[in-house]
MDTraj code that builds the backbone (N, CA, C; nanometers):
import mdtraj as md
import numpy as np

residues = "MET LYS LYS LEU SER ARG THR LYS LEU LYS ASP ILE LYS GLY LYS GLU GLN GLN GLY CYS SER GLY CYS PRO THR GLY GLY ASN TYR GLY ASP GLY PRO GLU TYR THR ASN SER CYS TRP SER TYR TRP ALA LEU SER PRO ASN CYS ARG ASN CYS VAL ASP VAL SER ALA ASP CYS TYR GLY PRO ASP TYR SER ASP TYR TYR SER LYS".split()
xyz = np.array([
    [0.1528, 2.4663, 1.1869],
    [0.0828, 2.3563, 1.1272],
    [0.0409, 2.2608, 1.2384],
    [-0.0830, 2.2152, 1.2326],
    [-0.1378, 2.1277, 1.3363],
    [-0.1074, 1.9814, 1.3043],
    [-0.0661, 1.9066, 1.4040],
    [-0.0389, 1.7646, 1.3886],
    [-0.1711, 1.6877, 1.3930],
    [-0.1915, 1.5971, 1.2966],
    [-0.3145, 1.5190, 1.2898],
    [-0.2934, 1.3811, 1.3515],
    [-0.3957, 1.3302, 1.4161],
    [-0.3890, 1.1958, 1.4728],
    [-0.4024, 1.0930, 1.3606],
    [-0.3629, 0.9703, 1.3896],
    [-0.3765, 0.8625, 1.2905],
    [-0.5219, 0.8430, 1.2494],
    [-0.6124, 0.8586, 1.3442],
    [-0.7548, 0.8416, 1.3151],
    [-0.8011, 0.9443, 1.2129],
    [-0.7615, 1.0686, 1.2307],
    [-0.8014, 1.1732, 1.1367],
    [-0.7318, 1.1553, 1.0020],
    [-0.6063, 1.1122, 1.0029],
    [-0.5354, 1.0883, 0.8772],
    [-0.6020, 0.9767, 0.7976],
    [-0.6497, 0.8750, 0.8681],
    [-0.7146, 0.7612, 0.8030],
    [-0.8426, 0.8044, 0.7314],
    [-0.9094, 0.9071, 0.7832],
    [-1.0354, 0.9533, 0.7261],
    [-1.0181, 1.0483, 0.6078],
    [-0.8966, 1.0958, 0.5838],
    [-0.8732, 1.1885, 0.4728],
    [-0.8780, 1.1101, 0.3422],
    [-0.9533, 1.1584, 0.2497],
    [-0.9636, 1.0937, 0.1191],
    [-0.9140, 1.1907, 0.0130],
    [-0.8272, 1.1401, -0.0728],
    [-0.7757, 1.2219, -0.1820],
    [-0.8797, 1.2382, -0.2909],
    [-0.8491, 1.3201, -0.3885],
    [-0.9399, 1.3429, -0.5008],
    [-0.9678, 1.2108, -0.5718],
    [-1.0943, 1.1811, -0.5899],
    [-1.1406, 1.0613, -0.6585],
    [-1.0975, 0.9320, -0.5886],
    [-1.0649, 0.9378, -0.4614],
    [-1.0290, 0.8173, -0.3856],
    [-1.1539, 0.7329, -0.3661],
    [-1.1463, 0.6073, -0.3995],
    [-1.2619, 0.5182, -0.3915],
    [-1.2756, 0.4502, -0.2562],
    [-1.1813, 0.4687, -0.1687],
    [-1.1833, 0.3959, -0.0430],
    [-1.1229, 0.2586, -0.0624],
    [-1.1349, 0.1754, 0.0376],
    [-1.0708, 0.0440, 0.0326],
    [-1.1695, -0.0701, 0.0125],
    [-1.2943, -0.0393, -0.0192],
    [-1.3895, -0.1478, -0.0404],
    [-1.3469, -0.2298, -0.1614],
    [-1.3480, -0.3596, -0.1445],
    [-1.3068, -0.4489, -0.2522],
    [-1.1573, -0.4770, -0.2544],
    [-1.0823, -0.4161, -0.1654],
    [-0.9377, -0.4370, -0.1599],
    [-0.9035, -0.5381, -0.0505],
    [-0.8001, -0.6199, -0.0735],
    [-0.7591, -0.7165, 0.0288],
    [-0.6777, -0.6476, 0.1381],
    [-0.7424, -0.6054, 0.2446],
    [-0.6734, -0.5273, 0.3476],
    [-0.6125, -0.6140, 0.4575],
    [-0.6327, -0.7444, 0.4534],
    [-0.5716, -0.8327, 0.5526],
    [-0.4300, -0.8690, 0.5119],
    [-0.3449, -0.8936, 0.6081],
    [-0.2080, -0.9347, 0.5781],
    [-0.1191, -0.8163, 0.5455],
    [0.0033, -0.8477, 0.5031],
    [0.0983, -0.7436, 0.4672],
    [0.1808, -0.7902, 0.3476],
    [0.2562, -0.6989, 0.2886],
    [0.3280, -0.7268, 0.1650],
    [0.4760, -0.6946, 0.1817],
    [0.5607, -0.7861, 0.1370],
    [0.7044, -0.7651, 0.1436],
    [0.7782, -0.8922, 0.1058],
    [0.9111, -0.8837, 0.1043],
    [0.9954, -0.9995, 0.0752],
    [1.0390, -1.0624, 0.2069],
    [1.0180, -1.1905, 0.2204],
    [1.0616, -1.2605, 0.3407],
    [0.9485, -1.3364, 0.4064],
    [0.9855, -1.4272, 0.4957],
    [0.8856, -1.5148, 0.5584],
    [0.7929, -1.4443, 0.6567],
    [0.8295, -1.3261, 0.7018],
    [0.7444, -1.2546, 0.7976],
    [0.6260, -1.1851, 0.7319],
    [0.6197, -1.1870, 0.5993],
    [0.5098, -1.1233, 0.5263],
    [0.4137, -1.2284, 0.4731],
    [0.2859, -1.1963, 0.4715],
    [0.1856, -1.2917, 0.4235],
    [0.1691, -1.2889, 0.2721],
    [0.2138, -1.1816, 0.2076],
    [0.2052, -1.1689, 0.0615],
    [0.3372, -1.1146, 0.0079],
    [0.3664, -1.1442, -0.1169],
    [0.4928, -1.1013, -0.1770],
    [0.4822, -0.9596, -0.2341],
    [0.5974, -0.9025, -0.2647],
    [0.5989, -0.7714, -0.3305],
    [0.5359, -0.7795, -0.4694],
    [0.5527, -0.8943, -0.5365],
    [0.4910, -0.9102, -0.6686],
    [0.3395, -0.9028, -0.6565],
    [0.2860, -0.9590, -0.5491],
    [0.1418, -0.9511, -0.5258],
    [0.0987, -0.8073, -0.4993],
    [0.1839, -0.7335, -0.4290],
    [0.1553, -0.5918, -0.4028],
    [0.1436, -0.5142, -0.5334],
    [0.2390, -0.5339, -0.6227],
    [0.2375, -0.4595, -0.7492],
    [0.1279, -0.5066, -0.8426],
    [0.0685, -0.6247, -0.8162],
    [-0.0439, -0.6727, -0.8971],
    [-0.1757, -0.6073, -0.8530],
    [-0.1759, -0.5438, -0.7354],
    [-0.2964, -0.4744, -0.6885],
    [-0.3209, -0.3490, -0.7719],
    [-0.4439, -0.3042, -0.7735],
    [-0.4753, -0.1784, -0.8423],
    [-0.4095, -0.0635, -0.7658],
    [-0.3819, 0.0483, -0.8322],
    [-0.3215, 0.1627, -0.7619],
    [-0.4029, 0.2068, -0.6413],
    [-0.5340, 0.2003, -0.6501],
    [-0.6186, 0.2381, -0.5372],
    [-0.5967, 0.1443, -0.4193],
    [-0.5939, 0.0145, -0.4444],
    [-0.5768, -0.0822, -0.3362],
    [-0.4377, -0.0752, -0.2748],
    [-0.3375, -0.0359, -0.3518],
    [-0.2022, -0.0225, -0.2956],
    [-0.1986, 0.0799, -0.1830],
    [-0.2907, 0.1746, -0.1836],
    [-0.2971, 0.2745, -0.0768],
    [-0.3646, 0.2200, 0.0487],
    [-0.4194, 0.1010, 0.0414],
    [-0.4985, 0.0468, 0.1515],
    [-0.4289, -0.0651, 0.2276],
    [-0.3106, -0.1046, 0.1871],
    [-0.2455, -0.2196, 0.2488],
    [-0.1152, -0.1811, 0.3172],
    [-0.0709, -0.2691, 0.4070],
    [0.0563, -0.2532, 0.4772],
    [0.1655, -0.3116, 0.3881],
    [0.2607, -0.2279, 0.3482],
    [0.3655, -0.2728, 0.2564],
    [0.5032, -0.2376, 0.3118],
    [0.5975, -0.3261, 0.2885],
    [0.7355, -0.3057, 0.3313],
    [0.8081, -0.2146, 0.2317],
    [0.9078, -0.1435, 0.2812],
    [0.9921, -0.0618, 0.1931],
    [1.0678, -0.1493, 0.0934],
    [1.0808, -0.2790, 0.1249],
    [1.1477, -0.3720, 0.0322],
    [1.0812, -0.3726, -0.1047],
    [0.9514, -0.3500, -0.1080],
    [0.8783, -0.3522, -0.2349],
    [0.9108, -0.2321, -0.3232],
    [0.9859, -0.1381, -0.2706],
    [1.0301, -0.0231, -0.3490],
    [1.1790, -0.0295, -0.3765],
    [1.2365, -0.1499, -0.3639],
    [1.3788, -0.1699, -0.3903],
    [1.4064, -0.1765, -0.5393],
    [1.5340, -0.1941, -0.5770],
    [1.5728, -0.1936, -0.7185],
    [1.5074, -0.3030, -0.8022],
    [1.4701, -0.4161, -0.7395],
    [1.4054, -0.5235, -0.8155],
    [1.2689, -0.4840, -0.8683],
    [1.2097, -0.3821, -0.8092],
    [1.0725, -0.3425, -0.8446],
    [1.0665, -0.2035, -0.9054],
    [1.1800, -0.1468, -0.9418],
    [1.1833, -0.0073, -0.9888],
    [1.1037, 0.0136, -1.1178],
    [1.0822, -0.0899, -1.1958],
    [1.0001, -0.0740, -1.3160],
    [0.8559, -0.0385, -1.2820],
    [0.8123, -0.0717, -1.1602],
    [0.6746, -0.0476, -1.1209],
    [0.6524, 0.0921, -1.0617],
    [0.7450, 0.1404, -0.9828],
    [0.7197, 0.2681, -0.9139],
    [0.7883, 0.3876, -0.9776],
    [0.8711, 0.3677, -1.0774],
    [0.9424, 0.4822, -1.1357],
    [0.8761, 0.5338, -1.2621],
    [0.7564, 0.4834, -1.2919],
    [0.6846, 0.5285, -1.4131],
    [0.6205, 0.6613, -1.3916],
])
top = md.Topology()
chain = top.add_chain()
for i, resn in enumerate(residues, 1):
    res = top.add_residue(resn, chain, resSeq=i)
    for name in ("N", "CA", "C"):
        top.add_atom(name, md.element.get_by_symbol(name[0]), res)
traj = md.Trajectory(xyz[None], top)
């Protein structure tokens, strides 16, 4: 299996992927002062936009399990 560069991975689009146009791609999401947006803000994004942002693993913790375990 061939290893892909980050540049090539970034260009891969899944089935019916709309891209990141219209998504807030600035900043990052997580719990704590080092993040510009909260995890609640992350989960308020559309599923498509969630694939376009930098998110902390904290947003997948037990406090948010109602959102990702569906």
